[in-house]
N, C-alpha and C positions, 0 to 999 in steps of 0.2 A: 503493499498500499505507499504511495506517496506521502511525501511530508514536508512542513514547510517548517522554518524556526525564527520563531517570534521570538526574540530576546534571549529567556532561558523555557521557555515553551514549544515544545515540539507540537506540532500541527498535523495529525491524522488527515487523512480525506480521501475519500473514493472518485474516480477519474472514468467522467463516461462522454464519449464520442457520437456525437448526433446528427443531425441536417440540420443545421441554425446555424447562424449567420453571428449570433453573439456568443459571449459566454456568461453563465445565468453560476451562481453561487448558494447554495441554498445551503441551512445549516438546522434540522429536527431531533426530535427526539430518540427516532425510531434509527433514523441513516446516518445519525452524526454530521461529518461535513460534505455535503456534496457537489462537485465542479464536474457540469457542462458544459463542450466546449464543440464548434467544428471543425472538421477530420484535418484541416491541417495548419491549426493553432502555432505559433512559434512557442517552445517549448522556454526561451528565454522569456518572452513576453507572460506567457503566462505567471509565472514564477515571479514577476515584476506586478502582474495586479493581484495577484495573492500575499504580496507584501504588505500593496496597499488598503487591502481589507480584514490584513490579521487581527488586526486592533476589533472592527468590527467582528469578525470571525468568534474573538474569545470575549467578547462580551455577551454574543449570544449563547457559545457554549455556555459562560457562567451561567447566564438564565435558567438556561435547560436541565441545572444542577439544581436551583430552585423548586422545581416542579417535581409536584406528590406521585409519584409512578408507583407506590405500593398497592394496588386493586387487591382488594381480599371480598371476595365474592360474596354476596348475602347466606349465609345462612338458612335463614325463616323460622331462627327456633327464642321459645318464649326471652324476653330481658334484652333482645337484640335492638338496635335503633336504626328506625328507616327515615332518611330526610324528606323535607315536602318542605318547601319554599324559605330554608335554609333552618329549621330547627329539626331537632332531632327527635322522632318520637319512637316510645315503647315497646314493642311487640308484646301481642300473648295471643297464644295461639291454645285453642279449645279442639279436644277431638271427643266429635258428639255424635249421635246417628243419624248424620247424613250421608246424602248421595256426594255432593258437590262441597265444592271450597269456597270458600266466599272470606272477603277482606274489606273495611272499613276504618273509617278515622271517627272515636267517636269518644266523649272524653277524654281526651287529650292522649292518647293510644291508638293503637294501632291495634282491632282486634280480629282474629283472623280463628274460620272456626274451619276445620278437615275432618274427611268420614275419620271413625275408628278402624285399625288395622293397614292405616297409610306405613309405608316407609319414610324413612327421612328422606331421603333420595324423593320422591312423588311430592312429600309436603310443599320439599324446597321448589322444584319444577312446578306446580302448580298455584304455590304463591306469589311466587314471582312473574308468572303468567297474569294471577288476578290485579298484582299490585301495579302492573303497568298498567292496563288495563283502566283500572283506578286510576293514576296517575294522570292519562289521559283525558277520561272524560273529566273530574276535580279540577286539575291542570289549566284543559281548555278554558273554561269558565274564566277562571283568573288571569290569562293569556288575556283573554276578548276583552275582560272588564279594565285592562290597563293597557291594552290599542286603544279602544275609543277613547279614554282620557289625552293620552297619547297623539290619537291621529287629530282631534280639535285643535288641540295647541301645535301642528303643523299643519294645518288646512287641506292635509288630503287623507284617500282612503284606498283601501286594497280592494283588488279583486274580490281577493278572496283570502281567507286566511287559518292557517290549520295545522295542527301537530303529526311530527314524521318522525321516521327514526331516519336520523342523519349520524354516518359516524366518526366525520372532517367537518362538518359543518355544524355552526349551533342555529343561524338560520339562515335565510336565503329570499332573494326578491329576483321574480321575474323578470324578463320585458314588458308579460302582460298584465303586470301588477298583482299575481299573485305571491304570496307573503307563508314562506314554510318555517316554521319552528320546531326545531328538536324536541322532544318531548323531555326528555330530561332535563329541560333547562330550568322543570318545575320543581325539580330537587330544590335550586338555588333559593340565594337569599333573593327579597323583592326586588332588591336597586340592580341583582346581576339583571333580572330578567327582565327590568325596566331598559337596560341599555341594552339590551338584545334586540328587546320591539323595538327601542329608536334605530336602533341602526338599520334595520330593513326599512323602516317606516321612511327616513332617509334617504334612502337609496329611489325609493319615486318619486323624489325631485331632482337628489343628484347621482346618478348612476353609481359612478367612479368612487375611487377612495382618494380625491385629491382634498388638499386643501379647504377648499368649499365644502366639501362633503364633513368633513369633522370638525369644522367651525359650527355647520347644522349643529351635531350630535350636540355640541357643548354649548352652544347655546340654549338649548334641550334639557339638557343634562350636566351640569358646569363639574363634576364628579365623576363623569364617566371615565376616565382614566382606572379609578380604583375599581370597577367592575370590570373593567376591559382587563387588569392584574389579578382580579381574582379567577378569573376562568383561565389563566394562562398558570395559574399555581396552582387552584382546584379542581380544575376543569375535568381531571380526568379523574377524578373522584365518583364524580356522578355516572359513569360510565361501571360502578360494582354492581350493578343492576339491570337486566337485558344485554 
């Protein structure tokens, strides 16, 4: 694996040759530092560019080290904590003479009922499925409520809004004005949910992530950067379910 030296730090990177005209440098949690170049790139020129970007690369690597990556799948046993709107609620599991599993938030706890005789694996699989359905049903109500508030502030209205499974995005705004929000966001604090909603609503006005776009987000949510940072550091934790 090729490397560059930046002071006393040695930076390892993967180099991929593509049918492209420019040089692209990406830093992410899974692949580390990846460099994409055209086939005719000059090695000395590439080294020069990497040296120029070394400070930025090391900064991104340091930021990734802050990200929480220890995802423990939920076991769905009594006493376990399940998140909703930034709070953790204890789970209580009851085994009853019923045919199907169910789960609901009641009196500050998630109450689950499962049939007698089910194995723990079966309980875990079924309760996770029912919890996701619960998140999508009740979380959508909260997301729509917050969307109504912010679309009035921004003077826009999406063509539609849905909660969807999105593994790499928290929200998407299509060219037709449809907004898709990752259902997992309903586990996050309200201010984070607000940020994702405002982010996508702002795209109805400014499609690109340019200065005007971020000024629009900031004028609506002055502290949006704190929510953006929360997602960067804690977002992976929301994948402990589903």
